[in-house]
N, C-alpha and C positions, 0 to 999 in steps of 0.2 A: 595530317591526321588529327582528329579532335582529341581533347583531354580524356573523354570517355573511352575512346578507342585505345589511347595509350595506357589507360588504367587496366584494361582487360588483356593487354598483350603480355604474354609469357613465352618462354622458349618453345613450348609445345602448342601455342595457340594456332599456328598455321596448320599443323597436323590435325588438331581438333576440328578446325573448320573443314578440312578436306574429308575427314571421317563423317562429319554431320552432313556435308553436301552429298557425299556418296549415297548415304541413306535416303536423303530427300529426293535426289534425282531418281533413285531406284523406285521409290514409292509413288512419286507423282509425275515422273517424266520431266523433260526439260521445261515444258510450258508450265507445268503445275508447281514446280519447285520455286521456293521464294527465299530471297536473301534474309528476310526477317526470321523465318522459321529456322534457317540454317544458323543464324546468329544465336537464336535462343537455345538450340540444341548444343551448339559448341560453347555456350556460356561466354560469348564475347560480344562487344559492342558491334553493331552492324557496320559502323564506319571502318572497323578493322578489316572486314571482308573486302570492302572497296579499296582500302589501302593496299592490301596484298594482291588482289585479283582484278580490281576494277569492276567491269560489268559481269552479269551472270554468265554470259557465254564464255568468258575467260575462266571463270570458276569451274564450269563444266569441263572445259579442255584440261584444266589442271588435274581434275579428278581422274580423267581418262589417262593422262600422261603418267601420273604417279602409279596407278595400278598396272598399266602396261609395262612400266619399267621394272616393277617387282616381278610380274609374270615372265617377262623376257629374261630377266636375270636368272630366275629359277630354271627356265627352259635351257638356257645356254650352259649353265652349270651342270645340268643332268646330261646334256648332249656331250660336253667335253669329257665327263666321267665315262660315258659310254664309248667314246672314241678311244680313251686310254685303255679300256678293257678289250677292245676289238669290236668295232661297230657292227651291229646287226640291224636289220630293218625293224624288228620288233622293238629294239632299244630306242631307235630314233622316235618311234611313235609313243613309247612310254614317256620319253623326255618331253614330247609335245603336249601330251594330255595331262600329265601329273600336276604341274603348277596351277592351272586354272581351276582344277578340282580340289586342290589342297589349300593350305593356309594362305599361300600367296595369292590365291584367286579372289579373296575378299568376301567369301561366303555368299549367302543368298542375296545380299544387297547388290554387289557388283555383278552377280550372275544375271540379274534382270537387265542391267545396262548392257553387259557384254552380249546378251542374246539379241539385242536390237541394233547393235552398232552396224553390222553388215548390211542391214536393210533400211538404214536410216536416211537422213537428209544429206545434202552435199557436205554439210559440216561434219557429219559422222563418217562419211566415206573418206574425207580428207584426213580425219583423225586416225582412222585405221591405216591409211597409207603412211602417215608420218610416224605412227607409234609402233606398228606391227610389221610393215613390209620388209624391213631390213632383216629382222629375225626370221621371217617367213622364207626369204631367199636362202638364208643359211640352212634352214631345215630342208628345203627342196634340194640343195646341193648335197646334204647329208643322205637324203633318200637315194640319190643317184650313186653315191659312194657305197652305200650299203647294198644296193641292188644295181650293178652296172648295166644290166639289160634295160633299165628304165631310161627313156629319153627325157628331155626337158619337159615335153608336153605331158607325158605320163606322170612324172614326178609332181608337176604343178597340179594336175588333176587330183592326184592322191592327196596332196596337201589340202586343196579346197574341199574335197569330199570328207576328209578327216575333220576339218573345221566345221563342216555342216553337222557331222555326227556329234561333235563336242557341243555345239550350240543347242542341239536338241536335248542332250543329256543335262547340260548345265541349267537349262530352263525347265527341268522336269516339274510337272504340276500334278502328277498322279495318273496321267493317261497311260503310261507304260503298265502300271499296276492294274489299271482298269481293263486294258486290252488283253493282259495276260491272265485275267481272272485271279489276280493276287499272287500268281506264281513268281513274278519278278518283283521282289520286295527290296527295300532299302538294304544295301550291302556296303561293306567297307570300301572306302575310296580306292584302295589298292586293287581291289577286285574289279571295280568299274574301270579303272585305268587299264588293267590287263585285258578286259573284255573289249574295250575300244581299240587298244593297240592290235589285238588279234584281228579285229574287224578291218582296220585300216590296212594292215599288212596283207590280208587276204584280198582286199579290194585292189591294191596295186598289183599283186601277182596275177589277179584275174585280168587286169588291163593289159599286162604284157604276156599273158598266156603261160605263166609259170606255175610251179607247184609250191605249196607252203613249206617254209622251213624256219626254224628258230635260230 
């Protein structure tokens, strides 16, 4: 590491770099983001980024890994609380939707990245598998515990379709408001979570031919 990089290193420098990189990747995509602009936004020497992360691809992976860990921790904490209270299908989906839409989700910046991960390149698909699949399997198992009539396939379908709904909502660009002639306006996150959870619950019950219940 160069003297300039050492001079800019502080205990929070790594987090500042990740924060700046998250913003840059969100605004410009992987191809358009640059180490120089990340260094300027993080107020560190560019050499410090290379010291911590090496190439840009590793920096991108670190951004995804950090945010996924935060989202997954929030999901698991909510799921465990729901299990302690007596698991319901609605509670499983609340636990799934709340963290990405709340503070753990990283706001508008990570929302742009999150919305493109599933349809991305091999790199993105590998990141999704590594960072999210373990928690996904835990939620699929929770869906089956909450609704024993659901088989493995139905629970997996419910999870994937819920994820699709989340991606649509998290990347909202005003189309919902436009298509609803303004009737669907910005609402508190808790209300959006409840709306999504009700939709996902109804979707699973529709798949197995059941009737809704809370």
